[in-house]
C-alpha positions in Angstrom: 27.8 26.4 5.6 26.5 22.9 5.1 27.0 21.5 1.6 25.0 18.8 -0.1 26.9 15.7 -1.1 26.4 14.5 -4.7 26.5 10.7 -4.7 29.5 9.1 -6.4 27.2 7.2 -8.7 24.8 8.5 -11.3 22.7 5.8 -12.9 22.2 6.6 -16.6 19.8 5.1 -19.0 20.9 5.4 -22.6 21.3 3.6 -25.9 24.5 2.5 -27.6 26.0 5.3 -29.7 24.9 8.1 -27.4 27.2 9.7 -24.9 26.5 8.6 -21.3 28.9 11.3 -19.9 27.1 13.9 -17.9 27.2 17.5 -19.1 29.2 18.5 -16.1 31.8 15.9 -15.3 32.6 15.6 -11.5 36.1 14.9 -10.5 37.1 11.2 -10.2 35.3 8.2 -11.5 31.6 8.0 -11.9 30.0 4.6 -12.1 26.8 4.3 -14.0 24.2 1.7 -14.9 23.5 1.8 -18.6 21.0 -0.1 -20.7 22.5 -2.0 -23.6 21.0 -4.1 -26.4 23.8 -6.7 -26.0 23.9 -7.2 -22.3 21.7 -10.3 -21.5 20.5 -8.7 -18.2 19.8 -5.3 -19.7 22.1 -3.5 -17.2 25.7 -2.5 -17.8 28.3 -1.1 -15.3 30.2 1.7 -17.1 33.3 3.4 -15.8 33.6 7.0 -16.8 36.4 9.4 -16.1 39.9 10.4 -17.2 41.4 7.0 -16.5 38.8 5.1 -18.6 40.9 2.9 -20.9 40.6 -0.2 -23.1 41.3 -2.2 -20.0 38.0 -1.1 -18.5 36.2 -1.7 -21.8 37.6 -5.2 -22.1 36.5 -5.9 -18.5 33.0 -4.7 -19.3 33.0 -7.0 -22.4 33.8 -9.9 -20.1 31.0 -8.9 -17.7 28.6 -8.7 -20.6 29.7 -11.9 -22.2 27.0 -14.4 -23.0 28.5 -17.9 -22.4 25.4 -19.7 -23.7 26.7 -20.5 -27.2 29.9 -22.0 -25.7 28.8 -24.0 -22.7 25.8 -25.4 -21.0 27.2 -24.6 -17.6 25.6 -21.8 -15.6 26.5 -19.8 -12.5 24.3 -20.2 -9.4 24.6 -17.6 -6.7 23.7 -19.3 -3.4 22.2 -16.7 -1.0 21.5 -17.1 2.7 20.7 -15.0 5.8 23.7 -14.4 8.1 24.1 -14.5 11.9 22.5 -11.1 12.6 19.3 -12.2 11.0 19.3 -9.3 8.6 22.7 -9.6 6.8 22.8 -11.4 3.5 25.6 -13.6 2.3 26.3 -15.3 -1.0 28.8 -17.3 -3.0 28.9 -18.6 -6.5 28.9 -22.2 -7.9 29.2 -23.6 -11.4 26.2 -25.9 -12.3 26.6 -28.3 -15.2 23.4 -27.3 -17.0 20.4 -24.9 -16.6 17.9 -25.9 -13.9 14.2 -25.1 -13.4 13.6 -26.4 -9.8 15.7 -26.1 -6.6 15.5 -29.9 -6.2 17.9 -30.1 -9.2 20.6 -28.2 -7.3 23.1 -29.7 -4.9 23.3 -28.8 -1.3 26.4 -26.8 -0.4 28.2 -25.6 2.8 30.0 -22.6 4.2 32.1 -21.5 7.2 29.4 -20.6 9.8 32.1 -19.4 12.2 32.7 -16.5 9.8 29.0 -15.5 9.8 28.3 -15.8 13.5 26.3 -19.0 13.0 28.6 -21.8 14.2 31.7 -22.3 16.5 35.1 -22.5 15.0 35.7 -26.0 16.1 32.5 -27.2 14.3 31.9 -24.5 11.7 30.3 -26.3 8.8 26.7 -25.1 7.9 24.8 -26.7 5.1 22.9 -24.7 2.5 19.6 -26.2 1.2 18.4 -24.6 -2.1 14.8 -23.5 -1.7 13.9 -20.9 -4.4 15.3 -19.9 -7.8 15.2 -16.5 -9.5 16.9 -15.3 -12.7 20.1 -13.5 -12.2 19.7 -9.9 -13.4 23.4 -9.2 -13.0 24.9 -12.1 -15.0 21.9 -12.7 -17.3 21.5 -15.7 -19.5 20.6 -18.9 -17.7 22.4 -17.9 -14.5 20.4 -17.9 -11.4 20.0 -16.6 -7.8 19.2 -19.3 -5.3 17.6 -18.5 -2.0 18.8 -21.1 0.6 18.1 -21.9 4.2 20.6 -23.3 6.7 21.1 -26.6 8.6 23.7 -28.4 10.7 25.4 -31.4 9.0 23.0 -33.6 10.9 20.0 -31.9 9.1 18.8 -29.7 12.0 17.8 -26.1 11.2 20.2 -23.7 12.8 18.7 -21.0 15.1 18.8 -18.3 12.5 16.9 -20.4 10.0 13.5 -18.8 10.2 12.3 -20.3 6.9 12.1 -23.8 8.3 9.5 -23.0 10.9 7.6 -20.8 8.4 7.5 -23.6 5.9 6.0 -25.9 8.6 3.2 -23.4 9.4 2.4 -22.8 5.7 2.3 -26.5 5.0 -0.4 -27.1 7.7 -3.6 -28.2 6.0 -5.7 -25.6 7.7 -3.3 -22.8 6.5 -3.0 -24.3 3.0 -6.8 -24.4 2.7 -7.0 -20.6 3.4 -4.5 -19.7 0.7 -2.9 -16.8 2.7 -1.9 -13.8 0.5 0.7 -11.3 1.5 1.5 -7.9 0.1 4.7 -6.5 1.7 5.7 -2.8 1.6 9.4 -2.7 2.1 10.7 0.7 3.1 14.5 1.5 3.0 16.9 4.4 3.4 19.8 5.3 1.1 22.9 6.6 3.0 26.0 8.5 1.8 28.8 5.9 2.2 31.5 8.0 3.9 29.4 10.2 6.2 26.5 7.9 7.3 23.9 10.5 6.4 20.9 10.1 4.1 21.4 10.5 0.4 20.6 14.1 -0.7 20.9 15.6 2.8 23.5 18.4 3.4 26.4 17.0 5.3 26.1 18.0 9.0 22.7 19.6 8.3 19.1 18.9 7.5 16.8 19.4 4.5 13.6 21.2 4.7 10.8 19.7 6.8 8.8 16.6 5.6 6.0 17.3 3.2 7.5 17.9 -0.3 9.3 14.6 -0.6 6.6 11.8 -0.7 6.2 10.6 -4.3 8.0 13.8 -5.4 9.8 14.7 -8.5 12.7 17.1 -8.9 16.4 17.2 -8.0 15.7 19.1 -4.8 13.1 16.6 -3.6 13.9 13.1 -5.0 17.2 11.4 -4.2 18.1 8.0 -5.5 15.4 7.5 -8.1 17.8 5.7 -10.5 18.6 3.2 -7.8 14.9 2.6 -7.2 14.2 2.2 -10.9 17.2 -0.1 -11.5 16.0 -2.2 -8.7 12.4 -2.3 -10.0 13.5 -3.6 -13.4 16.0 -6.0 -12.0 13.3 -7.5 -9.8 10.9 -7.9 -12.8 13.7 -9.6 -14.7 14.4 -11.9 -11.8 10.8 -13.0 -11.6 10.1 -11.4 -8.2 6.5 -10.4 -7.7 7.3 -6.7 -7.3 4.1 -4.7 -7.8 5.2 -1.1 -7.4 7.6 1.5 -5.9 7.5 5.1 -4.7 9.5 7.8 -2.9 8.8 8.0 0.8 8.1 10.8 3.3 11.6 11.2 4.5 14.0 12.4 1.8 16.4 9.6 0.8 13.9 7.0 1.7 12.1 4.7 -0.7 9.6 1.9 -0.8 8.7 -1.0 -3.0 5.9 -3.5 -2.8 6.1 -7.3 -3.3 2.9 -9.3 -3.8 0.4 -10.6 -3.7 2.4 -13.7 -2.8 1.1 -16.9 -1.4 2.5 -18.4 1.8 6.3 -19.1 2.0 6.8 -17.4 -1.4 6.4 -14.0 0.3 9.5 -14.5 2.4 11.5 -15.9 -0.5 10.6 -12.9 -2.8 11.4 -10.3 -0.1 14.8 -11.8 0.6 15.6 -12.1 -3.1 14.5 -8.4 -3.6 16.7 -7.3 -0.7 19.7 -9.1 -2.1 19.2 -7.4 -5.5 18.9 -4.0 -3.8 22.1 -4.6 -1.9 23.9 -5.5 -5.1 22.7 -2.4 -6.9 23.6 0.0 -4.0 27.0 -1.8 -3.9 27.6 -0.8 -7.5 26.3 2.7 -6.8 28.6 3.4 -3.9 25.6 4.1 -1.7 24.8 2.3 1.6 21.5 0.6 2.1 20.0 0.6 5.6 16.9 -1.1 6.9 17.1 0.6 10.3 13.5 1.4 11.4 14.5 4.9 12.5 17.7 5.9 10.8 17.3 9.6 11.8 16.0 10.6 15.1 13.6 13.6 15.4 10.7 14.8 13.3 11.3 12.3 10.5 9.3 9.2 9.5 10.8 5.9 10.3 11.0 2.9 7.9 8.5 0.1 8.2 7.6 -3.1 6.4 3.8 -2.9 6.4 2.3 -6.3 5.7 -1.0 -6.6 3.9 -2.7 -10.0 4.6 -5.8 -11.9 3.7 -7.1 -15.4 3.8 -9.6 -17.0 1.4 -12.4 -16.5 4.0 -11.5 -12.8 4.3 -11.7 -12.4 0.5 -15.1 -14.1 0.2 -18.5 -12.6 1.0 -18.8 -12.0 4.7 -15.1 -11.7 5.0 -15.2 -8.5 7.1 -16.4 -10.6 10.1 -13.4 -12.9 9.6 -11.1 -9.9 9.5 -12.5 -8.6 12.7 -12.0 -12.0 14.4 -8.4 -12.0 13.1 -7.9 -8.5 14.6 -9.2 -9.7 17.9 -6.7 -12.6 17.9 -3.9 -10.2 16.9 -4.7 -8.0 19.8 -4.4 -10.8 22.3 -0.9 -11.7 20.9 0.3 -8.1 20.5 3.4 -8.6 22.7 4.4 -11.8 20.9 4.2 -10.1 17.5 6.0 -7.0 18.6 8.9 -9.1 19.9 9.2 -10.7 16.4 8.7 -7.6 14.3 12.2 -6.2 14.0 15.1 -4.8 16.0 14.9 -1.2 17.1 11.2 -1.0 16.4 10.6 0.9 19.7 12.3 3.9 18.2 9.8 3.9 15.3 6.5 2.9 17.0 6.0 6.0 19.1 2.5 7.0 18.2 3.8 9.7 15.9 4.8 9.8 12.2 2.0 7.5 11.0 2.6 4.8 13.7 0.8 3.4 16.7 2.4 3.2 20.1 4.4 0.0 20.5 2.7 -0.7 23.9 -0.9 -0.3 22.7 -2.8 -2.3 20.2 -5.3 -0.5 18.1 -7.2 -0.8 14.8 -9.2 1.4 12.5 -10.6 2.0 9.1 -8.3 4.1 6.9 -6.3 5.1 10.0 -2.5 5.0 9.5 -1.9 5.7 13.1 -3.3 2.3 14.2 -1.6 -1.1 14.6 -3.9 -2.7 12.1 -5.5 -0.7 9.3 -8.5 -1.8 7.3 -9.1 0.0 4.0 -12.3 1.9 3.0 -12.9 -0.5 0.1 -12.7 -3.5 2.4 -15.3 -1.9 4.7 -17.5 -1.0 1.8 -17.4 -4.4 0.1 -17.5 -6.3 3.4 -14.5 -8.4 2.4 -10.8 -7.9 1.6 -7.7 -7.7 3.6 -6.0 -6.1 6.7 -2.7 -4.2 6.9 -0.4 -4.9 9.8 1.5 -1.6 10.2 3.7 -2.8 13.1 6.6 -4.6 11.4 9.8 -2.7 11.1 11.8 -2.4 7.8 14.4 -4.9 9.1 11.8 -7.6 10.0 12.3 -11.2 8.9 9.5 -11.8 6.3 9.4 -15.5 7.1 8.7 -14.8 10.8 6.1 -12.1 10.2 4.1 -13.9 7.6 4.1 -17.2 9.4 3.1 -15.5 12.7 0.2 -13.8 11.0 -1.0 -17.1 9.6 -0.5 -18.9 12.9 -2.3 -16.3 15.0 -5.3 -15.8 12.7 -5.8 -19.4 11.4 -4.3 -21.9 13.9 -4.4 -20.2 17.3 -7.7 -20.0 19.3 -8.0 -17.8 22.4 -10.1 -18.8 25.4 -13.7 -17.5 25.2 -13.1 -15.3 28.3 -10.1 -13.6 26.7 -11.9 -13.2 23.4 -14.9 -11.5 25.1 -12.7 -9.1 27.1 -10.7 -8.2 24.0 -13.8 -7.7 21.9 -15.2 -5.3 24.4 -12.0 -3.4 24.7 -11.6 -3.0 20.9 -15.4 -2.4 20.3 -15.4 -5.4 18.0 -18.5 -7.4 17.4 -17.5 -10.9 16.2 
C-alpha cells in the first residue's frame, strides 16, 4: 500500500515561552521556522529532537545575533543567475557600512568555469550590483544584492538577460509608456529523497484535481507554512509581492509580484525566487520550476504575466490592447522560443492552457494564449494577461519582449491586416 511521506520539516509559528514541539514527535530531527521577538528578521531556525543540546542553542544565538551595536559592517549576499539560465548562485561579502543604492557597492567576481559560464583557462566573470533588498535571513542592515554578469572587458556574458532588458526599458518610447507587470509565479514542492510532490503518497497518486485549489485542510493543502514564510520574508525584503494561493495540483503553489515597472519586475522575481530557494533549503524540501513536473491529468506550472502600458490604462485603452494582441500574434513563435524550457509539455490545449502551436485570445478565457479580463472589457481599458510563459521563464526576457513587441515593433500593413482578419480583431 502506498504511504504518504510527511515532510522532514514542520514550520511552526509561536512565541517565546511556548513549546514549539509537535504533539506527536516524529523520529529524528525536525527543523522549524519559529517567530521570535529578538530575531531581527523575524524568523528563527530551531532544531528539535533528542540530540538538541546547548550547542544547538548557542549556534542559534549566533544566527540571531544583531551585530549593529558592535560594528557598522554589514553582510551583502551577491546573487546571480548561473549557466543554465534558471539556477541561482550567491556568495557573501563584508561591506564597511550600510548602503542604500547599488552604486555604493563594489563590483566582484567569481569562477565562471564552475557555473558553466566561462572556460577554465579564462574563468573570471564580473558581478555588477543592480538591485538591493533587505536580507530576511540575517536581518539588521544586511542585504541581498541582485547582480548581472560581465566579462572583465565589460561585455555582458550570454546568460546575462538583464543587460538587454535594461536597454529596452531605457528606450524613451518604452519609458514614456510606463510598462506595468504583474507576474504570477507558480512552483511545485517536491519530497527531497523520492522526487515526488509534497503530500503525495510515495509511488502513488492523490485524488483527482478539484479539491486542492485555494484549499484548506491537511488532506488538501501541502506546504502552506513554506508559502507563508516566503510571503513574509518577501514583504520584509521589500519585494512587491501582492498575494499567494494554493494551486490546482496538490503540492503546487503560486505567488504574485507586482505591479512592478520595467526592469524592476525581473529584479523582484529573481529576488523572490532566491528567497524561496533558501526557505525550501531550510525546510528540506526541493523547489522545482519545471512547467510540467508530473505528466498526465495534472495542471502544469506557469508564470502568467499581466501587462499594461500607460495607453492601455487610459480611456480608449481597449483598442490599444487589441493592437498589442495583434502584434503578439505575429511574433508568437519568437515569444514561445523565449518563454521557458519544456513549455511544450505544458502548453497542450488542456489544463487551462492554449496549444503551443496556435495563438488565440479571449475575454475571461483561461484556455487562450492571451486573456483579457471582464473588467477591462467593461471599462474599455486595463491590461492583458499573457498565459504562455512557463514557470521557469526568465522574467527579464519575457517582460522586455512584451514591451518590445507591443511598443517598439511595427508589423507591415499587409501582415497586420491578415492577422486582424484571422483573430477577428478590429483595430
